[in-house]
TORDRENZA-874047 format. One record per residue (C-alpha): x, y, z. Coordinates in pm, whole numbers, padded with zeros to 5 digits, always signed. Example, Ala and Ser with C-alpha at 12.3 -4.5 7.8 and 13.67 -1.06 7.14 Angstrom:
REM TORDRENZA-874047
+01230-00450+00780;+01367-00106+00714;
END
This chain:
REM TORDRENZA-874047
+00000+00000+00000;+00125+00348-00094;+00006+00643+00114;+00032+01016+00033;+00028+01264+00323;-00028+01635+00257;+00050+01828+00575;-00032+02193+00638;+00039+02388+00958;-00261+02602+01056;-00462+02296+01160;-00195+02139+01382;-00270+02107+01754;-00142+02407+01950;-00143+02647+01652;-00369+02952+01681;-00188+03267+01567;-00020+03391+01252;+00305+03440+01443;+00324+03063+01480;+00297+02988+01108;+00514+03260+00954;+00884+03210+00892;+01107+03449+01082;+00905+03482+01402;+01018+03360+01743;+00735+03103+01746;+00800+02948+01406;+01074+02700+01499;+00857+02544+01769;+00571+02519+01518;+00796+02320+01285;+00845+02073+01569;+00470+02045+01623;+00418+01992+01249;+00677+01714+01236;+00521+01549+01540;+00184+01517+01370;+00345+01401+01046;+00530+01129+01235;+00216+01023+01418;+00033+00965+01091;+00335+00795+00934;+00343+00554+01228;-00026+00475+01189;+00015+00414+00818;+00299+00170+00867;+00112+00003+01153;-00168-00066+00904;+00068-00224+00652;+00176+00063+00429;+00484-00012+00222;+00554+00343+00102;+00458+00671+00272;+00530+01003+00101;+00494+01324+00304;+00437+01644+00108;+00513+01971+00291;+00206+02179+00206;+00243+02499+00406;+00358+02840+00286;+00688+02809+00103;+00656+02428+00117;+00984+02400+00305;+00890+02382+00673;+00961+02023+00774;+01319+01960+00881;+01423+01634+00714;+01602+01507+01026;+01278+01541+01225;+01084+01299+01007;+01040+00926+01059;+01318+00755+00862;+01072+00518+00697;+00891+00799+00511;+00990+00990+00199;+00972+01372+00214;+00881+01623-00055;+00978+01981+00030;+01075+02296-00155;+00932+02578-00362;+00796+02609-00614;+00605+02284-00667;+00352+02394-00923;+00074+02359-01000;-00071+02337-00647;+00220+02229-00435;-00018+02088-00173;-00084+01781-00390;+00236+01774-00590;+00320+01433-00729;-00003+01256-00636;-00096+01000-00897;-00272+00671-00952;+00018+00486-00789;-00111+00587-00445;-00384+00392-00269;-00490+00659-00021;-00429+01022+00076;-00437+01193+00414;-00470+01568+00474;-00315+01662+00808;-00308+02001+00982;-00570+02143+00746;-00787+02448+00812;-01135+02565+00714;-01212+02758+00397;-01209+03138+00375;-01497+03308+00552;-01572+03031+00803;-01689+03186+01129;-01499+03080+01439;-01238+02879+01248;-00868+02900+01332;-00667+03089+01066;-00927+03012+00798;-00839+03090+00437;-00847+02938+00091;-00493+02906-00046;-00407+03274+00016;-00530+03489+00303;-00360+03784+00132;-00563+03768-00188;-00861+03529-00187;-01204+03613-00043;-01385+03309-00186;-01313+03023-00425;-01596+02836-00599;-01614+02535-00826;-01942+02481-01010;-02103+02732-00777;-01999+02570-00448;-01743+02731-00218;-01437+02510-00185;-01145+02532+00052;-00814+02355+00029;-00964+02027+00151;-01225+02009-00123;-00996+02135-00399;-00708+01906-00309;-00944+01610-00269;-01068+01674-00623;-00710+01676-00753;-00644+01348-00571;-00975+01215-00699;-00879+01301-01054;-00597+01049-01010;-00836+00798-00852;-00693+00844-00502;-00942+00865-00210;-00885+01090+00091;-00923+00867+00396;-00825+01100+00682;-00845+01475+00745;-00729+01650+01062;-00749+02009+01178;-00986+02217+01385;-01352+02127+01427;-01462+02352+01140;-01214+02201+00896;-01325+01852+00997;-01692+01942+00958;-01633+02073+00607;-01434+01763+00514;-01706+01531+00642;-01971+01722+00447;-01778+01709+00119;-01613+01366+00139;-01848+01079+00228;-01672+00810+00426;-01370+01017+00524;-01241+00982+00880;-01174+01312+01059;-00974+01407+01369;-01044+01744+01529;-00729+01820+01730;-00869+02155+01844;-01186+02361+01868;-01186+02700+01702;-01287+02987+01929;-01215+03255+01670;-00971+03339+01393;-00676+03350+01635;-00802+03149+01931;-00865+02782+02010;-00900+02509+02268;-00657+02233+02174;-00560+01880+02264;-00206+01856+02392;+00044+01775+02118;+00104+01432+02271;-00265+01345+02285;-00323+01475+01932;-00043+01249+01806;-00188+00946+01982;-00530+01005+01828;-00380+01065+01484;-00180+00742+01492;-00489+00543+01592;-00708+00701+01325;-00451+00678+01047;-00420+00306+01107;-00796+00261+01137;-00860+00455+00815;-00632+00224+00617;-00763-00094+00776;-01123+00001+00694;-01277-00025+00346;-01149+00277+00155;-01409+00539+00054;-01464+00636-00306;-01239+00905-00448;-01389+01255-00462;-01435+01297-00836;-01697+01552-00945;-01785+01532-01312;-01628+01790-01546;-01646+02056-01670;-01528+02259-01370;-01631+02623-01353;-01370+02792-01133;-01442+03134-00986;-01219+03326-00746;-01325+03644-00570;-01013+03845-00492;-00985+04116-00230;-00915+04398-00476;-00981+04477-00840;-00608+04514-00906;-00555+04149-00813;-00828+04049-01056;-00675+04259-01332;-00350+04065-01305;-00520+03724-01283;-00749+03794-01579;-00458+03799-01826;-00441+03418-01814;-00552+03271-02150;-00908+03142-02115;-00987+03362-01815;-01302+03572-01787;-01387+03858-01554;-01760+03834-01478;-01743+04088-01194;-01488+04353-01094;-01319+04138-00826;-01393+03795-00980;-01193+03591-01228;-01337+03275-01384;-01237+02993-01617;-01379+02662-01737;-01162+02351-01702;-01230+02016-01864;-01001+01816-01633;-00862+01839-01280;-00517+01898-01429;-00646+02205-01614;-00835+02317-01303;-00511+02295-01107;-00322+02500-01366;-00585+02774-01364;-00574+02798-00985;-00194+02820-00975;-00184+03081-01252;-00453+03299-01096;-00294+03292-00750;+00058+03358-00874;-00051+03659-01078;-00290+03806-00822;-00011+03872-00572;+00122+04142-00805;-00188+04343-00713;-00094+04356-00345;-00047+04708-00212;-00179+04876-00527;
END
């Protein structure tokens, strides 16, 4: 069995503030330790359940947060910028049997959720596919699903887990903390969170695997940006439309094309920051 783990940071137990997730702050190094602890907990559960190969994909920020020496020696690690398109699911393909999304957060605009956003808190107000708001869980699950890979476990705060359960029938979720606001939470201890993650990772792989999340194409992608200048930059992508002043849209016929549109829009929109 081959298992793919995409690990973010905002949904890790003990994380509540932007200072903890941004490189260069006094809190960041400790957060890297917490991130590695949850990665190792899930790796252990996967191998307990009989996995032969486990690949861990660093999926936060610059995609280079996990210190290689901190990771379980049995796992393979993918780190480094820029893994495009969509570095959060880089390299996932039909050779994997299952995917796990660890340390995930709720989508942009979710009340009471810890550090909620959808790919970019600096630019994105809402992201929709075929009219439904999607966060990183839903979008990345669709990319995995396009390769036939089911998401079997999602962890994060209670809001992230609720959104995952609503979108992905049969997925197992682990809420390692309860959101009390954008920058506040009530969390399990890191040690208890790791114990629960190990147990659930193993249980998810020992249970019948759910179906992959694979909505039928075409995919109508719409992103509402925070400013019109961001939209102006994003709208230069071939095939893009601008149905509203702060909205860019495109129609994709495959998850690969959907992924490329997202990456292109996000990378261009940042040029509108501060204008």
